[in-house]
N, C-alpha and C positions, 0 to 999 in steps of 0.2 A: 504494499500500500503505500502512497505518497507519503503518511504520515512517518515514515522510516527510512526514506531515501531523497531526502531534499536538500540536505549538504548544507542548508544555513538555516538560522532560526529566525523563519520568517514569520509572521503573525499570520493566522488563517485567512484573513480579509485580504493579504498582500495580493493585488494581480485578479480580484474579484469583481464582476461588472455588474452582478444582479444577484442579491441575496436573498433565495427561496426559503423560507420560515414555516413549519410546521405552526400549529397554534396552541392547541392543548397540550401541555406540560413542557411548553416550550416559550410563548409568549405568556401564557395565563393557564390560571387553574379553576375553573368555573367564572365566576365574574370579575375575579381579582388578578391583577398582574402578577407576575412571579418575582420576587427578588430581582435586580438589575437587568430585567429582559428589555425595558422601555427605553431605558437611558441607553445602554450599549447599542440598542438598533439604530436609534437615533442619530448616536455618534457614526454609527456606520454608514449615514446616509450620504454624506457628502463624495460627489465622485461616483455613485454606483445607486443602482434602482432596488428598492425594498418591496420584497412581492412574498405572497403567502399561498400555500398549498394546504387544504384541509380536508381530510375525511369525514370530519362531522358533517353529515348532510342534515342536521337539525335546523338550521340557519341559511338563512339568503346569504348571497355574496354580499349584497347592500347592508345587512346587519351584523354582519359580520366586520364589514368596511368600518360601520358608524360605532361599535363598539371601540375597535380599535384605535379610532380616532378619539374617543373617549377617554381612553387609558394614556392618551399623549402621543399617539403613533398616526399621525395624517395619512389617512390611506382612503381610496376611492373603491368602489366596487369593482370595478375593471383591474384592481392590484391583486383580486381574491381569486385563486384557481379552488373550485370543490369539487368534490367528488359526485355528485349529482350531475354537474356539468359534464365530468365524464362519462357517465351513466348515458346520458342524452345522447353522445355521440356514437356509444354500442347500438345504444336502442335504436338508435335512425337506421343503422345497416342491418336490424333483423326484423323489424316490421314495418306495414305501411305507413307512411305519413298519415296523421290525421286519426289512428287508429287508439282505440281503449285500453288505458294502461291501469292495472290494479295497481295502487300507491300505497304500501306500508311504510309509513314516517310521518313526519311535520311539513310544517310550512316551505323550510329549505329545497326540501322533495320536490312538494306539491308545485311550485313555483317555476322550477325548471322544465319540467314535465308539459306544464302548460306554456311555457315559452317557446318550446319545441314543437309544441304544435298538435301534441297529443289531446284526448280526453281523459282526465281521472276520475275513476272511480274507486270505490272504498269495498266495493261488494263482488265476489265471484258471481254471482247470478248474474250481473252485466257481459258475461263471456269477454273477459279481456283479451287482448292480443299479447298480451307479456305483463309480469310482475316485476316490480322495480320496490327495491327493500333498502332503507335507510334508516338511520338511528333516530329518534324522538324521545324526549324524555315519556311523551305521551303514548309511546305503543305499549301494547298490552294483547291479550289474548284473543281477544275478538280481532285484530287485525292480522296476528299471527294465523289465527284458524282459517279466515279469508283467504290470505295465502297458501294456504296446505289446500285448501277445498280445489284452490285455482291451477295448483300443481301438481294435483293427483295423478296424472298422467305423464310419465318420462317425456322428455323433449323427443327420444330418437321413435317413439312412438306415436307421435302425432301431438305431445304436449307443448305450451307456448312455453316462450323463453322465460328465464328468472334471471334478473341481475340484480347483485349485490351493491350498495355505492361502494362497501369498503367490509372488511371483516376483521377489525380492532376488535379482539376480546374484551381490552377494558377501554375505561375514559377517565382520566384525572378531573376530578372535583374538588372545592375548595373543602371539602369534609373527609376527603380520601378518593380511594380508587373505587368504581362504580363499574358495573357491566357494561359493555359496549356493543355495535351493531353485531359483530361476529356471533356474541351471545345469543342475540335474539335468531340470527340468520341460523344456528346451528338448532336452534329449537324447531324451525319447521323443517331443517333438513333433517332431524330425527322423527317427524311424522311422516316425511314423503318419500324420504329416501333417496332424494335429487341433492346435487350440489349446484349452488349459483355460479354464477360467470361475475367476477368481481371487476370494477370499473377504476376503483382508487388505489393509493399505494397498497401493496408494493409493486403494483402492475405498472407499467410503463405509460399509458396513453396519458395519465394525469400529468407525469414530467415532461414528455413530450410537448403537451399544449402551454406548459407553462414556459419551457423554452422558447416555443414560437412566438408565443404573444408577446413576451416580453424581450425578444431578440436577443437573447444572451449568449455571449461567446464563452464566458468563464464563470458560470453561474457556483454558489457554495449553497449547500442544502444543509438546514439546520433541522434536525430532527430527534426525538426524544425516546423511540422504540426501533430496536435493533431490526425485527420481524418483518416492519411496514416501510417506516422511513428510509433506514440505511439499507436495506435489501433493496427498496426500489429506485434508491438512488443511484445504487450500484449497477445495477441492471440497466437503469438510463444512461450510464456514463457520466455522470455527475459526480464531485467530488463533496464528501459529506462530512459532518461535526453531530456525533452523539453528544447532547447536553445532559447532564445527570440531575435536571430539574422536573423531571416527570415519570414514564412507568420504568424504564429499564436501571439497573442498579448495577452496582461493580460485579457482582458475582456475574451476572447476564454478560457484561463486557468479557470477562475472563473467556466465558463459555461460547463467543459468537464463533458460528462457523465462518468458513470463508469468503462466502456471499453476503455476511452481514456485517462485515468488520469495517467500523468507518475510516475515513482520513484521519481525521481529528478526535478526540477524547476532551470535551470540557466540563468543568465544573457547573460554570454556568457563566453568560453570554459573555461578562466582561472579557474573558478570554479569547473571545475572536479578535480583540486589539492588542495582545499580548505576543512576544517573540515566542511561538511554538517549539520547543524543546527537541532536536533530533533525537532519537534513541541510537545509542552506541554499542556495539557489541567487540566485546575485546576476551579471549581466552575464555569464552563462554559465558562472560558477565554481561549481563544488557543491563546500561545505565541510562537515565534519563534525570539530567541535572544530578543531584547527589542520591538519586535513590537507583541501588543496584540489587537485581536479583538473578540467580540461576538455578538452572535445574541439575538435579543430582538424582539421577536414576527417577524412581515415582515420586520424587520431592522438589517441589516448588519453593526455593529458599532464598530470605530476603538477607542480602548480604550488608546492606544500608536503607533505611528507611527515608532518607533524605529529608527534606524540609518542608514539604508538601505531597498531602496524601494522593494527588492529582496525579503528580508524577511517579507514584509508586504503582497507580494501577496501570498508568502507560508502560511502567516498564515490564509489570507481570503481562500485560494485555502480547506485548511484542515476544517475551519469551515464550508464551503459550500457543499464542498463533502460528511463529517460525517454527514450532516443534512438529508442526502438523498432528498432534494427538489431541483427542477430546480432554476437556477439562477434568471429568472423571477417572481419567488416567494419572490423576498427580494427587499428592497429599499437598494442601493448601494452606499458609497459615492465615488466622483468623485477619491479620492485619491488611491482609490484599485483598479482603470482602467487607473489610470493614465500610463502614458507608455514613460519613459525615457531609456528605452532600444534601443540599435540602431538598424536598420532596414535596407536593402536597399534602 
């Protein structure tokens, strides 16, 4: 990864023309901004564009932009790429224009379905041409049941398409971690035995749309989840930074498979502006500034903890990732997966 071969300690923002940021767990948790997020992003604005990619289908792009503006990030609706928008691009290739679509979700999804020229229904009895499912806090058994009724017949046997805006298992909220759209999609899957086609992260179309819309030549994507944000950015060929203010924690970083390893690991967004230390390997010891680790058979050993927990995590990740071995093949000291980083 670029994280370990840069040669100089440049900041993650150096050379970036468009910052593409996830929202939940990166900018805010629930209604409130995460510590240091707003000021760090505003500081990044001169000389580059700020834009946002979100899997959360519960709100419109305009309402997301308003929320960000209220938090202190001046944002227009066109600066926000949503998973419902990606879902509509997929849907347009699968069903006729103007067809009826059963919507499982909230306003953010309904608005995009209508903008795309489709007719919204909430009932399987209206013979919908497809089911589109996205997260909204008000989604309950009734909506999930209607989806199951509409999807009873497999698509390869003449059934209708099923598109999910995203399959994030969880969503950060101000009170903690709550079930996300993936949990609700799984409920329908359990009932009908079918798999949804996914429009949002980690699939590539939502990233391709963002790069094209913002004419990005050297983008950087900011996310808090390895399985959607970082995997998706890697699939799209976009450098990425995992910020430890949301879902995934140090233990997940150490265990990240090759496709989900970020270019940068950040404790919070202030580190976008700091020189990013190169990991150096000498005589089997991986060093990131004063933090040093090495592998000795089944043991991942700390040679020196250094002054910053984030550097120790970076060194440990480098050692594990380069070994090609899964994390469960190691005995890992508690200091390496300690979690002093902020999360909701």
